[in-house]
C-alpha positions in Angstrom: -61.6 -16.9 -16.8 -65.6 -16.1 -16.6 -66.2 -17.6 -13.6 -63.7 -14.6 -11.8 -65.2 -11.7 -13.7 -68.7 -13.4 -12.5 -67.1 -13.1 -8.8 -65.7 -9.4 -9.1 -69.1 -8.4 -10.4 -70.5 -10.1 -7.6 -68.1 -8.7 -5.3 -68.5 -5.3 -7.0 -72.6 -5.1 -7.0 -72.6 -6.3 -2.9 -70.3 -3.4 -1.8 -71.3 -0.8 -4.2 -74.5 -1.8 -5.6 -78.1 -0.5 -4.3 -78.7 -3.5 -2.2 -75.6 -3.1 -0.6 -75.8 -2.8 3.2 -73.6 0.1 3.1 -74.2 3.7 2.6 -73.4 5.7 0.0 -72.1 8.2 2.6 -69.7 6.0 4.3 -67.5 5.5 0.9 -66.6 9.1 0.9 -65.9 8.7 4.3 -63.4 6.0 3.6 -62.1 8.1 0.4 -61.3 10.8 2.6 -59.8 8.7 5.1 -57.4 7.3 2.7 -56.5 10.7 1.1 -56.3 12.6 4.0 -52.1 12.9 4.3 -52.2 13.9 0.9 -55.4 16.6 0.8 -54.0 18.1 4.3 -51.0 18.9 5.1 -49.3 17.4 8.2 -47.9 20.2 10.6 -44.1 20.6 11.0 -42.3 19.3 14.6 -41.0 21.5 16.7 -37.5 20.3 16.0 -38.0 20.8 12.1 -39.8 24.5 12.8 -36.4 25.4 14.2 -33.7 23.8 11.7 -35.8 26.0 9.1 -35.8 29.1 11.2 -32.1 29.0 11.7 -31.5 28.1 7.9 -33.0 31.0 7.3 -31.2 33.2 9.8 -27.9 31.9 9.1 -28.8 32.6 5.4 -29.7 36.1 6.1 -26.3 36.8 8.6 -23.6 34.8 5.9 -25.7 35.8 2.1 -23.4 37.9 -0.3 -25.7 40.8 -0.7 -24.1 43.7 -0.8 -26.9 46.7 -0.7 -25.3 48.2 2.5 -21.9 48.2 0.8 -20.2 51.2 -1.2 -19.8 50.7 -4.8 -15.9 51.3 -5.9 
C-alpha cells in the first residue's frame, strides 16, 4: 500500500511541483477547458429558439387572461 502512495506522490510532484515541465498557466487553461460548458451558456439552436417563440405566442393567444373583458 505504501508503494502506491509513494508512486502517487511522485506522479503528483512531477505534474504540479516546481520541477514540473508544465507551467502553472497551462493547468489553468486545462481547468477552463474542462469547465467551459458549465461556465458559458451554450446558444440555442434555431429550432429551440423557434419552439420557445411559438410556445410564448400560443400561451398569449390561448391564455385565460380576462383583462379585456367586462366583469359581471
